[in-house]
DOMIRO-721315 format. One record per residue: residue in three letters; x, y, z of N, C-alpha, C in turn. Coordinates in steps of 0.05 Angstrom, whole numbers, plus 5000, padded with zeros to 4 digits. Example, Ala and Ser with C-alpha at 12.3 -4.5 7.8 and 13.67 -1.06 7.14 Angstrom:
<recs>
ALA526448865156524649105156526449345156;SER525749555142527349795143525850015157;
</recs>
This chain:
<recs>
UNK499641774912501641984916500442204935;UNK502042274955501142474974500842744961;UNK498942904969498643174957500943354963;UNK501643544946503843734952503443874978;UNK505643914993505544075017506644355011;UNK505044555018505744835010505745005035;UNK508045145039508245345060507145605051;UNK505445745067504546005060505146205082;UNK505746445074506346655094505846935082;UNK505347125099504847405090506247585110;UNK508147745101509547935118510048185101;UNK508448405107508348625089508748895103;UNK510549055093510849325103512149495081;UNK511049725076512149925058513650125075;UNK516250125075517850275094518750545083;UNK517750755096518651025090521051085108;UNK523451075096525851095112526251375124;UNK524651565114524951845124523151895149;UNK521551695156519751725179521351675205;UNK520651825226522051795252520551585269;UNK518451465259516851275274517650985265;UNK519150845281519850575274517450385276;UNK517650155263515349965261516049715277;UNK514749685300515149455317512949255314;UNK513049035329511048835328508248945335;UNK508149145353505649255361504249395337;UNK505849505318504749635295503349435277;UNK504449195275503148975259500548885274;UNK500748865300498448775315496048965312;UNK496649225308494449415305493049395279;UNK494349275259493149255232492248975225;UNK494148795223493448515217495748335226;UNK495148155244497147965254495747705262;UNK496247485247495147225252497347015249;UNK497246815265499346605263498046335261;UNK499346165246498445885243495645875230;UNK494045685239491345645227489545895228;UNK490146075247488446315250488646495225;UNK490946485211491146655187489346545165;UNK488946285165487146165145484346245150;UNK483346215174480546285180480046585177;UNK482046745184481647035183481647145154;UNK483147025136483447135110482146985087;UNK481246745092479846595070477446755060;UNK477146785034474846925022475047225021;UNK477347335031477647625030479147705004;UNK479347965000480948064978483848094988;UNK485147864991487947865000489547664985;UNK492147694984493847504970493547224982;UNK493547215009493246965023490646815015;UNK488546975012485946855003486246734975;UNK487746864958488346754932489946494933;UNK491946494950493446244953491646014962;UNK489946074982488245874993486245764973;UNK485145954957483145864937484245664918;UNK486645704908487945514890488745264905;UNK489945294929490845054944488444874950;UNK486244984958483944824966482644694941;UNK482644834919481544724894483344494884;UNK485944514888487844304878488344084898;UNK487344124923487743914943490443914956;UNK491944134955494544154968494244154998;UNK496344065012496444085041497844355047;UNK496444535060497444795067498544805095;UNK500944915098502144955124502345265128;UNK500645375144500645665148502745755169;UNK504045975164506046075183505046325197;UNK505446555184504746815195503446985173;UNK501447155181500447365164500547625180;UNK502147815170502648055186502848295166;UNK501348505172501448755156501348985176;UNK503049185171503049425187502749665168;UNK501649885179501450135164504250235158;UNK504750335133507450435127508350645147;UNK510950625154512250805172515250755169;UNK516850815190519650785189520550495190;UNK523150445190524250175189523049985209;UNK522749735200521749515217523949445237;UNK523249425262525249375283526449095281;UNK528849055292530048795292528348595307;UNK526948685328525248505343522848405326;UNK521548595311519348515295520248325272;UNK522548385261523648215240524047925250;UNK525247905274525647635285523047505292;UNK521247655304518747545314516847465292;UNK516847605270514947555249516147455223;UNK518147605213519347525187520847255189;UNK522647235209524046985211522346755221;UNK519946815232518146605240517346445215;UNK517146575192516546425168518746235161;UNK521246325163523546155157523745925177;UNK523045985203523145775223521045565218;UNK518745645209516645455201517645285178;UNK518945415159519945265135521945055144;UNK523645125164525644935173524544715190;UNK522544785207521544595226519444395215;UNK517944485195515744325186515944215158;UNK518344235147518844135120519043825120;UNK519443705097520043845072517443955059;UNK517944145041515744265026516144224996;UNK513944214982513944194953513844474940;UNK512844674955512644944944512345144967;UNK512845394961512545614980511145844967;UNK509245954981507746194971507946414992;UNK509046644985509546865003508247114992;UNK506647255009505547515003507347725016;UNK508947865000510748065010510048334997;UNK511048545008510648804996512648864974;UNK515248844981517348904963518749164968;UNK517849304989519149564996519549575027;UNK520149345039520649335067523649385073;UNK524149555092526849605102526849545132;UNK528749395142528949355171531349495182;UNK531649495208533949605221536549455213;UNK536149215202538449035196539049025166;UNK537149075149537549025120535749215103;UNK537049345084535449515066533749355046;UNK534449095043533048915025531748695042;UNK529748765057528548575076527348335062;UNK526048375040524848155026526947965015;UNK529148075005531347914996532547745019;UNK532747875043533747725066531847505075;UNK529147555073527247355081527347125061;UNK527547185035527646975016530246805019;UNK532446935027534846785031534546595055;UNK533146685076532746515099530846285093;UNK528846335077527046115069528445925050;UNK530046025032531545855014533445665029;UNK534645785050536445615066534945385079;UNK532445435086530845225099529845015079;UNK528845105055527544925037529344825014;UNK531544955010533344864989532945024963;UNK534844994944534845164920532845074899;UNK531744834901530144724879527144744884;UNK526244804909523444824915522345084902;UNK520245074886519145314874517945504895;UNK518845754893517945964912516546174896;UNK513946224902512446434889511946664908;UNK512246904897512047144914510147344900;UNK508147434915506547664906507747924917;UNK507548134902508648394910506648614906;UNK506948824921505549074916506649184889;UNK504849334876505749464851507949664856;UNK508249754881510349954887512749824900;UNK513349584893515749444903518249574891;UNK520349584908523049634898524349354896;UNK524449254872525348974868528348954865;UNK529548824885532548784885533348554867;UNK535848544860536848314845536648064861;UNK537048084888536847844905534047734906;UNK532047914906529247824906528647664881;UNK529547774858529047634833530447364831;UNK532947364840534547124839533446894856;UNK532446964880531546764899528646684895;UNK527146824878524346754873524146594848;UNK522346404847521746264822519946434805;UNK517846554817516146734802515446974820;UNK515147204808514247444821511647534808;UNK509647594825507047674815506047924829;UNK506748154820505648404833502748454825;UNK501448624840498848714832498948854805;UNK496748874792496549004766494649244767;UNK493849314791491949544794492849734816;UNK492349984812492850194832490650404829;UNK488550404847488350264872488549964869;UNK489649834890490049544889487449394895;UNK486149314874483649164878483948874869;UNK486348784861486748514851488648354868;UNK488548404894490448264912489947964913;UNK487447874915486747594914487447474887;UNK486947624866487547534839490547484836;UNK492147664847495047634845495947374860;UNK494647324883495247084897494546834882;UNK492246834869491446614853493346564829;UNK494046784816495846764793498546634801;UNK499546734824502146634834501946334841;UNK499746264855499445984863499145794839;UNK497845884819497545704795500345664782;UNK501945874781504645834769506345654786;UNK506145674812507645484829506545204827;UNK503945184823502744914819503944784794;UNK504244934772505444824748508244734754;UNK509744894769512544814776512644564793;UNK510844544813510844304830510144054814;UNK508544084793507743864777509743784756;UNK511943944754514043894735513543994707;UNK511444154704510744264677512544494669;UNK513744634689515444864683517844854703;UNK519945004696522245054714522645354715;UNK521045494732521045784732523645904744;UNK524446124731526646294741525846584736;UNK527046774749526347054746528847224743;UNK528647414724530747614721529447884717;UNK530948104720529748364719531548584707;UNK530448824706531849054696530949304710;UNK532649504712531949774722533649974708;UNK533150224713534650444700535350654722;UNK536650864714537451074733535051254737;UNK532851144748530351284753529551244781;UNK528851464795527651444821524651424819;UNK523551514797520651504793520051434764;UNK517651324759516851254732514151134732;UNK513051094708510350974705508151134719;UNK508551404722506651574735505751474762;UNK507751394778507351294805505651034805;UNK505250914782503750664780500850684776;UNK499750924771496850954768495850774745;UNK493750634750492550464729489850544721;UNK489050794728486450894718486951064693;UNK489451134688490251294664493251304663;UNK494351364639497151424637498851184628;UNK501551214629503451024617503450754630;UNK502550734656502550464668500650274654;UNK498450384644496550214629497850104604;UNK499350274590500750184566502849974572;UNK504350024594506349824602505149554609;UNK502949564624501649314631500449164607;UNK499549314588498549194563500749044549;UNK503149174547505449054535506348814550;UNK506248834577507048604594505148364589;UNK502548414587500648194583501148064556;UNK501748234536502248124509504747944509;UNK506748034525509247884526508847604538;UNK506947574555506447324568505347114549;UNK504647194525503746994505506146864490;UNK508546974495510946864481511746604495;UNK512946414480513746154491515646184514;UNK514846064537516646054560516446294578;UNK514846494571514546724589512146684607;UNK512746674633510646594652509246834665;UNK510847044672509647274685511547514680;UNK510347734672511847984668510848184688;UNK512748264706512048424729513048714727;UNK511248904725511949184723511449314750;UNK513449424762513249554789514149844787;UNK512550014798513150304797515150394817;UNK515750224837517650294858516450474880;UNK517950514901517050674924519250874930;UNK518751124924520851324924521351444952;UNK519951364973520451455000522351265015;UNK523851115000525850925011528651015003;UNK530251075022533051155016534750905016;UNK534550754994536150514990537350514962;UNK539450364958540950384933539250304909;UNK537550104911536149994887533350104885;UNK532650324899529950434897529350514868;UNK526750474860525850574834524250374819;UNK523150454796521550274780523250044768;UNK521949824763523349594752521449414737;UNK522549234722521049024708522448754714;UNK520948564724521948294729520348104712;UNK521647924698520347724681521047444691;UNK518947294697519247014704518846844679;UNK520746654675520746494650521146204657;UNK520646034638520945744641523745674630;UNK525545604648528245534641528445284623;UNK526245134622526244904605525544954576;UNK524845204570524145284542526545424529;UNK527445324507529645444493529145734486;UNK530945914492530746194485529046364504;UNK527846234525526046384542527646584559;UNK530046514568531546694585532346944569;UNK533246914545533947144528531447314522;UNK529247184517526747334512525947494536;UNK526147364560525447504585527147754589;UNK529747724583531547954586530748184567;UNK530148114543529448314523526848454530;UNK524848304540522348414549522748624571;UNK524348544591524848714614526248974605;UNK528148944588529649184578527849364562;UNK526149254545524449414528522449574545;UNK521249444565519349584582520749804598;UNK523149754607524549964621525350194602;UNK525950134577526350354557523850524555;UNK521550404555519050554554518750724579;UNK519450614602519250764627520951014625;UNK523350994614525051234611523751434592;UNK522551344571521351524552518951674564;UNK517451544582515051654593515451764621;UNK517951794630518651854657517452124667;UNK517052314650516052574659513052604660;UNK511652394652508652404653507652434681;UNK505952634685504852684712501852704710;UNK500452504721497552494719496052684737;UNK497252754760495852924779496653214776;UNK494753394782495353674786495053734816;UNK497253824828497353864857496654144864;UNK494454174879493554444888494654504916;UNK494654754923495154824951492654764967;UNK492854724993490354685009488454915006;UNK489355165006487555385004486055384977;UNK487555324955486255314929484155094928;UNK484754864939482854644939480354714955;UNK480754834979478454914996476755124983;UNK478055314968476555524955474755404933;UNK475755204919474055074898471854914912;UNK472354794935470254654949468054844958;UNK468855084966466855284975465055354952;UNK466155394928464555464905462655224898;UNK463754984900462054744894459754724914;UNK460354764940458354744960456154954957;UNK456955194948455055414946453355394921;UNK454055204903452655184878450554954878;UNK451054764860449054564855448454384879;UNK450354354896449954164918447654254937;UNK447254514939445154614956442454534946;UNK442254484920439754394909439454094911;UNK441453964922441353674925441953514900;UNK443153654881443553524855446353424850;UNK448253514867451053444862452153244881;UNK454153094872455652914889457753074904;UNK459052954923461053104938463553164921;UNK464953374929467653424919469453284939;UNK471253114928473252974945475953104942;UNK477153174965479853294965481753104979;UNK483753004964485652824976488252974984;UNK488952935009491553035019493652825011;UNK494752854988496752664977499152644994;UNK500152875004502752875018502652755046;UNK500252745058500052645085498752375085;UNK499452205066498251945063499551745082;UNK498151645102499251445119500051185104;UNK498751145081499350915065502050935051;UNK503351165053506051195043508051255065;UNK507151235090508951275112508851555124;UNK507051725114506751995127505251955153;UNK505452165170504452135197501452155200;UNK500052255180497152275182496152485200;UNK497952675208497052885227497553165216;UNK498053185189498353455177495753615179;UNK496053865184493754035190492954225168;UNK494554235147494154445127491454435113;UNK490654205104488054185090485754235109;UNK485854125133483654175152483454475158;UNK485654605163485554895168484355045145;UNK485054975120483955105097480955065094;UNK480054825100477154765099475654925120;UNK476754955144475455105165475555405158;UNK477755505148478055785141476055855118;UNK475555665101473655715079470755715088;UNK470255635112467455645122465655435110;UNK466755205103465054995092462954905112;UNK460554855102458254815119457354515120;UNK458254355101457354075101459753905091;UNK461653875109464153735101464953545123;UNK466553345114467953165133470853155126;UNK472453085146475353075142476452835158;UNK478152675146479352455161481352305145;UNK482852135158482752115187485152265199;UNK484652435218486852575232487952385253;UNK490452305250491652115269492752265293;UNK491452245315492252385340490952245364;UNK492452045374491351885396490852055421;UNK492452255425492052435449489352575447;UNK488752685423486252825419483952635420;UNK484252395409482052195410481452125439;UNK483452095455483052025484481552255498;UNK482252505490480852735502477952745495;UNK477252665470474452655463472952445479;UNK474252215483472952005499472652085528;UNK474652235538474352325566472152525569;UNK471652695549469552895550466852785547;UNK466552585529463952455525462352585502;UNK460552435491458952535469457152765478;UNK456952965461455453205467456953425480;UNK459353365490460953575504462153775484;UNK462554015494464054215479466854225490;UNK468754195472471554175480473254365464;UNK475554445475477654595461480154435465;UNK481454365443483854195444485654235420;UNK488154165424490154175402489853915386;UNK489653945359489353715341491453715320;UNK492753475317494653445295497353585300;UNK499153545280501653685281503553615304;UNK503253385315504753315339507153135335;UNK507252985313509452805309511952955300;UNK511753105279513953265269512853495252;UNK512253725266510953945252512354055228;UNK514953975224516254065199514853965174;UNK513453745177512053615155509053625159;UNK507853845150504953865150503754065169;UNK505454215184504454435200504154375230;UNK503654585245503354575274500554485281;UNK500154405307497554335316495554565312;UNK492954495308490854685308489354675334;UNK488754915345487054925369484154955360;UNK482654755365479854735355477854725378;UNK475654865375473354845393471054735378;UNK469854525389467654395375466154215393;UNK464254065382462453885396463253595390;UNK463453435411464053155408461453025397;UNK461452965372458952865359458652565361;UNK460852425361460652125361463252015372;UNK463051795388465351645398465051355388;UNK467351235381467250955372469750815381;UNK469750545379472150395385473950365361;UNK473050485338474650495314474550245297;UNK472850045305472849795290470849805267;UNK471649685245469849665222470749435204;UNK469049355186469749155166469549275139;UNK471649265124471649395097469649245078;UNK468249405063466449285043467049405015;UNK469149555012469849674986471549494969;UNK472349584946473849424926476549324936;UNK477849474954480649404961480749184982;UNK479849245006480249065029477748915036;UNK476048865017473448735021473648495041;UNK471948515062471748295081473848295103;UNK475748485103477848485124477048675146;UNK477248585171476648755194479148925201;UNK478549175207480749365214479849535237;UNK481749685248481049845271482750105272;UNK481450325275482750585280483550615309;UNK482750425326483050465355481050675365;UNK481150745391479250945401479151195383;UNK476751265375476451475355473951645362;UNK473851875350471552055354471152255332;UNK468852365331468252575311467852835327;UNK469453035320469253305331468053485309;UNK465753595315464453775296465354065302;UNK466654185282467654455285466254615263;UNK464354775271462754915251461254715233;UNK461754735207460454545189462254315180;UNK464454275194466354065187466453855209;UNK465953605201466153375220468953265216;UNK470553265238473253165237473452895251;UNK474252695236474652425247477452415258;UNK477652375284480252365298480652085308;UNK482951965301483451675307486051635322;UNK486351395332488851325346490851175327;UNK489850985312491650825295491850945267;UNK494250965257494751085231493750905209;UNK492251015190491250865167490251055146;UNK490851005121489851175100486851115094;UNK485551295081482751255075482551095048;UNK481250865050480850695026478050605024;UNK476450625045473850495047471850685059;UNK469350685049467350865061466650785089;UNK467050535097466450455125468150595145;UNK470350705136472150855155470751105165;UNK469051225149467351445158464751345169;UNK463451165155460751075163460650955191;UNK462750815199462650685225462550905247;UNK463251155240463151375259460751555255;UNK458851455240456351615236456551825214;UNK458551815197458852015176458351865149;UNK456551965133455951855107457352035086;UNK459551945075460952115055459252205032;UNK457352035024455752105001453852335007;UNK453352395032451552615040453052875044;UNK455652875042457253115046457553275020;UNK457853535023458553695000461553674994;UNK463153635015466053615012467053395030;UNK468853225019470153015034473153055032;UNK474453135054477353155055478452905067;UNK480352785054481452525064484452505059;UNK485752335074488552295072489152035056;UNK490052065031490651835014491851944988;UNK493351784974494551864949492651784925;UNK492151524924490751414901488751204909;UNK489251054930487550824937484650914943;UNK484251154952481551244958479751234934;UNK480951254910479351274885477551034881;UNK478450794890476850554885474050584898;UNK473850694922471350714936470050984934;UNK471651194930470651464931470251604904;UNK471651514884471251634857468351594848;UNK467151354852464351334844462351514859;UNK463151604883461451784898461752074891;UNK463952134877464852414875463852554850;UNK463252804853462752974830465353054817;UNK467453104834470053174825472053094846;UNK474453024838476652954856478953154852;UNK479853274874482153444874484353314891;UNK486853384884489153274898490853514907;UNK491553514933493153744943495753654956;UNK497553834958500153784970500453964995;UNK500353845018500553995043503354015054;UNK505353915039508053925047508753725068;UNK507153515072507653305091509753115080;UNK510252895095512552725090512452595062;UNK510152555051509952435024509352635002;UNK510352885006510053084986511152974959;UNK509753024937510352884912512952944899;UNK514353164907516853234894519153084907;UNK520052864894522052684905524752834909;UNK525153054894527653194896528153324923;UNK525953354939526253474965527053284987;UNK527453024981528052825001531052805004;UNK532052795029534952795034536152525031;UNK536352425006537552165001540552155008;UNK541351925019544251885025545151625012;UNK543451415010544251155000543551104971;UNK541751264961540751214933542951244913;UNK543051054894545051064873544851334858;UNK547051444850547151694835549051664812;UNK548751814790546451994785543851844779;UNK541651984784539051854780536952084774;UNK535152024757533052214749530752184769;UNK529452404778529752684770531652844789;UNK532952714808534752854825537052974809;UNK537952824789540052904771538852914743;UNK537953154733536453164708537853044684;UNK540453034684541852934660542452634662;UNK541352504683541952214687540852064663;
</recs>
């Protein structure tokens, strides 16, 4: 008997519909874009969903047909051109190179295109049209997926990450592939159903280092021991998407061949969403103003760190997180750090290709005066800062991640440089990317562990690599596009009433 033929593909984008920056094919090319066999060689052995698919496929002897692997930094809607060029390329491969015994797709779950608010649902519909209704289709998702009814209906199994910071991407891929392997062998007949509530937020934004998400995941794991329950998927949702079905959800994949499994799956999903309603107000972070955070950093720097005994204080600019679609050029925290007179600090990454080009034009060692940040939309995060400093380091922006999240994956900030302003080293980059890995600073000659203060742009993912380095972690709200108060977002398509926009929902 010939080994099973399995199509694999990866097309991922977390779309902030409030961003004015659309996401074209070039945005994917700047982060990760491989086609055909190149995606296999580039991602095998990394902490990625595709690597997880490959590990199981190669162990089981399946014939893998690779299509596309594409990831872009969160921003505005994916263009129709990028959707056709990359997303539909997966469906075209499915149609041209079939038949297939199974399909494995790494999707985000919160992609919006110019054509469809439910991009993953549209992609699954196109793939289903090519492979037919009976071929098992397994999908990995980000923990922050907005799971539509169409996504659940067209997927055999859904397997989101179970960690935030996301350190289990390869593990999620392996879990998904094993479930599809069971289906291809005829051991199960997987189906998926889900539930949601009138909630725009829940599960404490999905944090898995503390809080209600841990309790929900423990209940989900326990539920999977019940007969016929294959996977229980808890997703916190992505609240920067103005779409009707945005919000936390639970999807349960079950074996349709087991009596009572469908009813049990429905009850599990509803119970977990009831818990989400009960815990909806839990807030794990305390959000400081930039000035308050910088003042605490000054006290920290003036104290034990001078004796060489303390670890850095890490300050995260939650609101200007490029990983949530913010522009990465908010200036509030940097201004506060400079105003506080910090003497041993770094800050990054400030996304400003114009300023990065000016640093390269001036050359290392030059003294320059230039406007930094605040150029995309100053309404969110403040006006540009005029800074005078020394060009301390220039780089091409390339590095290979070695931290828990993206281990082994090569990335690039594009042309980048370090501008030293007083005691603060400012990493200025061309390509938008949140801070998740220490190599993002180290490739530019900055050792975060040697700093008294590390200011960075990220919500939660930084914790995987930076929490172990830190004496203390602070989180601040600079008023940028991902400001944590969802009530300030101008929703038009979101279903109403919904909590917390409508407190009585």
